[in-house]
PABA-224760 format. One record per atom (N, C-alpha, C): residue in three letters; x, y, z. Coordinates in steps of 0.2 Angstrom, whole numbers, padded with zeros to 4 digits, always signed. Layout:
BEGIN
ALAXYZ;...
END
This chain:
BEGIN
UNK-0225+0382-0077;UNK-0221+0381-0083;UNK-0215+0385-0084;UNK-0215+0392-0082;UNK-0211+0398-0084;UNK-0204+0394-0080;UNK-0205+0393-0073;UNK-0199+0389-0070;UNK-0195+0385-0071;UNK-0201+0380-0076;UNK-0196+0375-0080;UNK-0193+0378-0085;UNK-0194+0383-0089;UNK-0191+0388-0096;UNK-0185+0389-0092;UNK-0187+0392-0087;UNK-0181+0396-0087;UNK-0175+0391-0083;UNK-0177+0385-0079;UNK-0172+0381-0078;UNK-0168+0379-0083;UNK-0173+0377-0088;UNK-0169+0373-0096;UNK-0166+0378-0097;UNK-0169+0383-0099;UNK-0164+0389-0102;UNK-0157+0392-0098;UNK-0158+0391-0092;UNK-0150+0388-0087;UNK-0146+0385-0088;UNK-0147+0379-0089;UNK-0144+0373-0091;UNK-0139+0372-0097;UNK-0144+0378-0104;UNK-0139+0377-0108;UNK-0133+0381-0109;UNK-0130+0378-0114;UNK-0121+0384-0114;UNK-0122+0390-0114;UNK-0118+0397-0115;UNK-0119+0404-0115;UNK-0121+0406-0121;UNK-0118+0401-0126;UNK-0120+0402-0133;UNK-0127+0402-0133;UNK-0130+0397-0132;UNK-0136+0394-0134;UNK-0141+0398-0128;UNK-0138+0399-0124;UNK-0144+0405-0118;UNK-0143+0411-0121;UNK-0138+0412-0126;UNK-0138+0422-0130;UNK-0143+0418-0136;UNK-0142+0413-0138;UNK-0145+0414-0145;UNK-0154+0413-0142;UNK-0156+0409-0137;UNK-0163+0408-0135;UNK-0166+0414-0135;UNK-0161+0419-0130;UNK-0166+0425-0128;UNK-0164+0430-0132;UNK-0160+0430-0138;UNK-0162+0437-0142;UNK-0169+0434-0145;UNK-0166+0428-0148;UNK-0172+0427-0156;UNK-0179+0425-0152;UNK-0179+0421-0146;UNK-0186+0420-0145;UNK-0187+0424-0139;UNK-0187+0428-0136;UNK-0185+0432-0129;UNK-0189+0439-0133;UNK-0181+0442-0138;UNK-0181+0447-0137;UNK-0183+0449-0144;UNK-0185+0442-0149;UNK-0187+0444-0156;UNK-0183+0446-0160;UNK-0176+0445-0159;UNK-0173+0450-0166;UNK-0172+0444-0168;UNK-0171+0447-0178;UNK-0171+0442-0184;UNK-0165+0438-0181;UNK-0162+0433-0188;UNK-0157+0430-0188;UNK-0150+0433-0189;UNK-0151+0440-0194;UNK-0147+0441-0196;UNK-0144+0447-0190;UNK-0149+0448-0185;UNK-0146+0454-0181;UNK-0143+0448-0174;UNK-0144+0442-0174;UNK-0143+0439-0167;UNK-0135+0440-0171;UNK-0134+0435-0177;UNK-0127+0433-0181;UNK-0122+0439-0179;UNK-0126+0446-0180;UNK-0122+0451-0181;UNK-0119+0452-0175;UNK-0124+0451-0169;UNK-0123+0453-0161;UNK-0117+0447-0158;UNK-0119+0442-0160;UNK-0114+0436-0156;UNK-0108+0433-0162;UNK-0109+0438-0166;UNK-0103+0438-0173;UNK-0101+0430-0174;UNK-0107+0428-0176;UNK-0104+0419-0179;UNK-0109+0420-0186;UNK-0108+0414-0190;UNK-0111+0414-0196;UNK-0120+0412-0194;UNK-0124+0411-0200;UNK-0131+0410-0198;UNK-0129+0402-0199;UNK-0126+0400-0202;UNK-0129+0392-0200;UNK-0126+0388-0192;UNK-0120+0393-0191;UNK-0119+0391-0184;UNK-0127+0393-0178;UNK-0127+0400-0180;UNK-0132+0402-0175;UNK-0141+0395-0178;UNK-0140+0394-0182;UNK-0145+0390-0183;UNK-0146+0383-0180;UNK-0139+0377-0181;UNK-0137+0373-0177;UNK-0138+0374-0169;UNK-0136+0380-0166;UNK-0136+0382-0160;UNK-0145+0381-0158;UNK-0148+0385-0162;UNK-0155+0389-0159;UNK-0157+0380-0160;UNK-0159+0375-0163;UNK-0159+0370-0163;UNK-0158+0367-0160;UNK-0152+0366-0156;UNK-0151+0362-0150;UNK-0153+0364-0144;UNK-0154+0371-0142;UNK-0154+0376-0139;UNK-0163+0373-0136;UNK-0167+0374-0143;UNK-0174+0374-0142;UNK-0178+0366-0142;UNK-0172+0361-0144;UNK-0173+0354-0144;UNK-0174+0353-0134;UNK-0167+0356-0131;UNK-0167+0354-0126;UNK-0172+0358-0122;UNK-0175+0364-0124;UNK-0180+0366-0119;UNK-0187+0363-0122;UNK-0187+0359-0127;UNK-0193+0356-0128;UNK-0193+0350-0123;UNK-0190+0347-0124;UNK-0190+0341-0121;UNK-0189+0342-0114;UNK-0188+0346-0109;UNK-0188+0348-0101;UNK-0196+0350-0102;UNK-0200+0354-0107;UNK-0207+0356-0105;UNK-0211+0352-0107;UNK-0208+0345-0109;UNK-0212+0338-0113;UNK-0212+0336-0105;UNK-0208+0337-0102;UNK-0207+0331-0098;UNK-0212+0333-0090;UNK-0209+0339-0092;UNK-0215+0344-0086;UNK-0221+0342-0089;UNK-0225+0343-0093;UNK-0230+0342-0097;UNK-0235+0335-0097;UNK-0229+0330-0093;UNK-0230+0322-0094;UNK-0232+0319-0088;UNK-0229+0325-0083;UNK-0231+0322-0075;UNK-0223+0323-0074;UNK-0219+0322-0076;UNK-0212+0319-0074;UNK-0209+0325-0068;
END
């Protein structure tokens, strides 16, 4: 499962990779991520949602045996 996650993360855009890494792996808060990446909170939310959706799809396929 970890390899599927890593592969899905690697398939994201650089900005999506950075946001997922900072928020979900390193545990930074939204405000901190926005400051580090110099983006608005709304942009961060959109990028994070799209990135998580792609990773979730990859993990769902893995657990479904595809």
